[in-house]
N, C-alpha and C positions, 0 to 999 in steps of 0.2 A: 293307366294308373300312374305311370312314371311322369306323364305330362302334367298330372294334377298336383304332384308334390311341390314343384317350384311355385305353382300358382298359390298353394296354401301358405307357403313360406312368405311369398310376396304380400299376401293379404295380411299376414301377421305383422310383417314389418311396417306396412302402411298404418295398421292400427296403432302400433307402438309410436310411430312418428306423430300421428294425429293426437294420440293421448298426451305426448310430450308437449306439443304446441298448444293443446287445450289447457294443460296445466300452466304453461307459461302465460297464456292470455289471461287466465284466471288470476294469476299472481300480479300481473300488470294492473288489473282492475282493483285488486286489493291494495296495492301500493298507492295508486292514485286516490283511492277513497280515504286513505290515512294521510298521505303526504300533502295533498293540496289543501285540505282544511288546516293541517298543522302549520303550513306556511303562514296563513292568516293569524293563527293563534300566536305563534312565536313573534311575528312582526308586531302585532298589537301590543303584546306585553313589553317588547323592546322599546316601542315608541313612547310608552308612558314616561320614561326618563329622558328620551331624546326631545320630546315636545317641551317638557319643562325647561330643558337647557336652552332650546331655541327661544323661548319666551323671555328667559332671563337675559339673553343676549341683547334685548332691546332696552334693558335698564341701564347698561353701561359696562365698561370693561372690567371693573372690579367685580360686579355680580357674575359676569360670564366667566372670568378667569377663576374665581374662587369656586364656583359651581362645577367647572370643568375639572379642576384638581380634586375636589371632593368626590365627584362622580368616578374619576379614575381610581382614587384611593378606596372607595367603598366597593367598587367592582372587584378590585384585586383582592381585598382582604375579607370581603363578605359575600357578595352576591355570587361570585364565581365558585366559592367554596360550597355554598348551599346548593347551587345548581348542580355542581359535580357530584355531591353526595347523594342527591335525589336520584341521579342516574342509576344507582344501585337497584332501585325498584324495577328498572327495565329488565334486569336479570331475574330478580327474586319473584316479582309478581308475574312477569311474563312466562316464566317456566312453570310456575304454580298454576297459572290459568291454562296453559297448554296441557298440563297433566290432569286437568279437571279437579284440582285441589282448591276449590273456589274460596273456602273459608280462610285459607292461608293468604289469599290475595288481600283480604281485608285486614288480617292480622299484621302482615308485613307493612301495610300502609299506615296503620296506627303506630307501629313501631318506628317508622320513618318520621312521622310527625313529631313524636315525643323526642326522638334522638336529635332531630334538626333544631327543635326549639331549645334543647339543652346546649347545642353547639352555638346558637345565636347569642347566648349570654356572655361568654368571653369576648366574642366579636364586638358586642355592644360596648363592653368596657373599653376595648381598644378604640372604638369610634369616639368615645367621650374625650379621649386625649388626642384627637386628630390634629388640632391646632398646634399643640406642643410638639408632636412628632414631625409635622411639616416644617416648623421653625428649626427643629433639631437638624434636619437634612438640608437646611439652607434656603428654604422658601421665604418669600417676602412675608413679614409679620402681619401686615394688614390683610393680605390675601389669605393667609393661614387662619386668621381669626374668623373671617367670613366662611371659609371652607369648613372650619370646625362647627360653626352653627348649622350649616347645611347638613353635615354628617350626623349631628346629634338629633336633629329633627327627622332624619331618615331612619333612625333606629327602629321605630314601630313598623316601618315598611319591611324590614328584614324578617321579622317574625311572621308577618302575613305572607311574605314571599316564600318562606319555608313551608307553610301549610299549602300554599298554592301549588308549588312544584310537586309536592307529594300527591295532591289530588289530580294534577295533570298526568302524572305517570300512572296513577291508578286507573284513570279512564282510558289513557292511551293504549295500554297493553290489552284492554278489552275491545279496542277499536271503536270506542264510543267517543267520536270526535266532535260531532255537531254541537253538543252542549258547551264544550270548551270554546268552539268558534263563536257561538252566540254570546257567551259570558265575556269573552275577551274583547269582542267588538263593542259590546254594551259598556264595558269598563272604560274603553278608550273614548267613546262618545261622551261618557260622563266626565272623563278627565279633562277634555279640551275646554269646556266652559268653566269648570271648577278651577282649573289651573289659571286661566285668564283672570277670573274674578279675584282669586286670592293674591295673585301677583300685582295686578294693575288696579283693580277696584279697591281692595282693602289694603293695598300697598304693604304686603307682608314680605315681599322680596324672596330671598332664599328659603325662609321658613315656610312661606306660602307654597312654593314649588314642592318642597319636601312633604308638606301636609297633603297636598293634592295627590302626590304619588302614593302615599300611605292609604288614603281613603279609597283610591281607585283599586289598589290591591285588595283591600278589605272587601269592597263590593264584589270583586271577582271571586274571592274565597266564599262569601256568603251565597252567591248564586250557585256555584259548583257544589257547595256543602248541602244546600237544599235539594239539589238534583240527586246527589248521591243518597241522601237520606230517604227521599220519597219516591224515587223512580223505580219502577218494576225491573228495569234493565239491570240495575245494580243489586237486585234482591239476593242473587246467589252469592255474591262476593262480599256482602255486608257481614261483618263479624262483630261479636260483642267485645267490649273492652275488658279483657281478662288477663290473668297472669301470663298467658302465652305471649301477649304483646311484649312484655318485659323480658321474657325468656328468649325472644327472637331478636332483641336489640344487638346482641353479640354477632349474630349472623348478618344483620344489616350493616354494622360497622366493618365487618370482614370484606364486604364489597364496596361500601361507601367510601372508605379511606382511599383505596387505589383509584376509584372513580373520580374523586375530587382531585387527586394528584394528576391524573390523566388530563382532566379539563384545565386545571389551574396552570400547569406547566406551559400549555399552549397559549392561554390568555396572557400570562405574564410575559412571555417572550415578545409579544407585540408591544406591550407597555415598555419593556426594556429598550426596544428599538426606538420608540418615540422619545424616550429620555436621552438616548445616545444622540439623537438628532439635535438636541439642544447643545451638544458639545462641538458641533461642526461650525465652520465659518458661516456667518449669516444665519444664526440659529432660528430667528423668527420665521424665515422663509422655509427652512428645512423642516421644522416641526409642524408648520402649517400644512405643507404638502404631504408629509407623512401621516398627519392626522386625517387629511382628506382621503388618502389611500386606505387608511384603517377603517374609516366610516363606510366607504364603498364596499370593501371586502367583508366587513362585518354584516352589512345588510344582505349581501349575497350569501354569506355563510349560513344565515338563518334559513334560506331556501334549501340549501343542501343538508343542513341539520335536520330539516323536516323529512327529507328522504332517508337520512340516517335513523330517524325515529321510527319510520315505517319498517326499515330493515330490522331494527332492534326488536320491534313488536312481533313481526312475522317469524323471525329466526327463533326468538325465545319461545314463542308459542309452539312452533313445530318441533323444536328440540325437547320441550317439555312433554309433548305428545309422543316422543320417540320416533320422529320422522326427519332424520337428517337429510335425506335426499330432497324432501320438500323444502327444507331450509336452503339448500343450494339453489334450487329453482327460484326461490324468493330473492336471494342475493343477486342472482343474474338479472332478474326483472328490475330490481332497484338500480343496479348499475347501468342498465340500458337507458332508463329514464334520466338518471343523474348525468350521464355523459351527454345525452341529447341536450339537456338544459344548460350545462356549463359551456358547451360549444357555442350555443346561441348567445348566451350572456357575454362570453368573452369576445365573440365576434362583434356584437353590437357596441360594447365598450371600446374596442379597438378602433372601430370606424367613427366613433363619436369623440375621439381623443382631442380633436381641435377645439371642441366646444364644452368638453366635460368640466373643465376648471371653472367656467362661468357659473355653474350651479352653486359654487361655493364662494367665489370671489370675483371682483371686477379688476383686480390688480393683474396687469399683464405678466409680471414675473411669476405669479402663482399659476396663471393659466398656462403659460408656456412650460413651466416645470411639470405640471400635471400631465401635459401632453407627452413630455419625454419619459415620464414614469409609467405611462399607460401600458407599454409592452410588458414591463415587469409585473404590473398589477394583473394583467391577463394571465400570465404564467402562475401567479400566486392563486388566482381564482381557480384555475384548473387543478392544481395540486391540492389546494385546500378542500376542494369539492370531493376529490377522491378519498382523502383521509377522513372527511366528515362522514361519508357513507360507511367506510370500512370501520370507523370507530363505533358506529351504530351496530354493526355486525358483531364487533368485539363485545359490546355491552350485552347484546342478546345471548352470546355464548358464555358470558361470565369470564372474559379474558381481560378484565380491567387491570389486573396486576401486570400483564404483558404490555398493555397500552401505556401504563405509567412508566415502565422502563424504556419503552421505545420513544415516548415523547421526551423523556429526559435526555436520551442519547441524540435524538434528531435535532432538537432545538438548542440544547445547551452544550453538547459536544461538537455538533456540526454547525447549526444555524447561527448562533450568536458569534462564535469565533470567526466564521466566514464573513459575517456582517462587519465585524471589527476590522478584519483584514482588508476587505474590499472598500469599506467606507473611509478608513483612516490611513492605512498603509498605501493602498493604490489610489487613494484620493478620489474615489468614485462618489463620495458623499452620500446623499439620500438614496441614489440608485444602488449603491453598494450595500447599504444597510438593508434595503428591501430585498435585494438579491440573496442575502443571508437567510431571510425568512423563507424565500422560495426554495433554497437549498435544504433547509430543515424540513419543510413540508414534503419535498421530493423524497428525502430519505425516509420520512415517516410513512408515506404511501407505499414505498417499495418494501418496507419491513412488514407491512400488513399483508403477508402472503396468504390471503384468505382462501384461495383455491386449495392450497396445500393443507391448510388447517381444516377446512370443511371436508376435505378428503379423509383426514384422520377422524373427524367427527362421524363420518359414515362408516368407518371400519373399526369401531371400538372406542370412538368418541373421547377426545380430550377436551371437549366442551364441558365446562363444569355443570353439574346438575345439583339442584337444591334438594 
């Protein structure tokens, strides 16, 4: 009998280990089923504006420079705000779905659509005066006028983008990813010939590019809207348009405002560094190389953001269902995949540093400078990847307010001052400026002490519950 007891304990331990690894393998599959299609979705939506910019570059310097300034201005003042506010649905709808309060998922989505459309109104008024604002801050008048036209034609895109981001979050938290993938790819395929025709065939220039972006977003919204309305998959979460929608707008803004602050503070810090590059000696070279680095890191960030979206979905669902331990397993699974991806990506970019610059320019000064910047770019990719995933976890837990404070401290108390010191005081130029962003991202990742937070969530939960 005595010899049997250790054997029983050993069997129990084996079963516990197998159950743990089984749960982990299941979470890996779930993460992959959400993150991999979401990579295609986010890249397809991002490329709508990038493709238009690339085509305008073939018309001349005026069209390209004005569209570039307008794109930067509209990203900072509009698209980043709407994108950040829509992230509130990852908390609200995610936890409601996990708690099987399916009608609230639809109610929160309606509330988000109405709230975001209202927010778009003052932003649109701001965009109408884009040319005057750019002239006021010292930009070339001719470029400012063309940028103003681009921004004004882009106004309808903002409203369709607001609806699109709400629908994306609504489907994302239910792990219904395939329809988004198909609609995003279809919109991109529609956008390519349309953009070419409006810019080159009908010679509409900047107005044609903006119109193509708008129509492509509208198509995406229509496709997703039809799916949500008629698909049996969304039957449980469809809700009527009732007074509850307006009553929950306060709850939406409670999460949307810190979500927007969390996203915008990070986006704006990169724009600030690009502007600072224009104050360095040889500003054309500095801003060109910094813009190339920003393009590369932005494209990679979309991959890691998709892992963060998977983390947000799984964590919010598990916390809503009252399963904090399952949420911890989900976070670990996402981090394993995220770390594997950014190690591969940063390694490939580092070994391609001698030829990386040729993808953007044939000027040897640019190519060599990009080669020198690559090690800093790789560090940036690593730290940005960690914080992208942990930010997703924060959204799933409802810690947007914490993320807003941490982003403010990381990028504006540490990152930008370090960039100024290294770039201008120590004369490290672009390398110093970019190192400041790396320092900010490092501080940000360190402050997201998620293991400690999730431990609290499992013992009395400081994760917010809706």
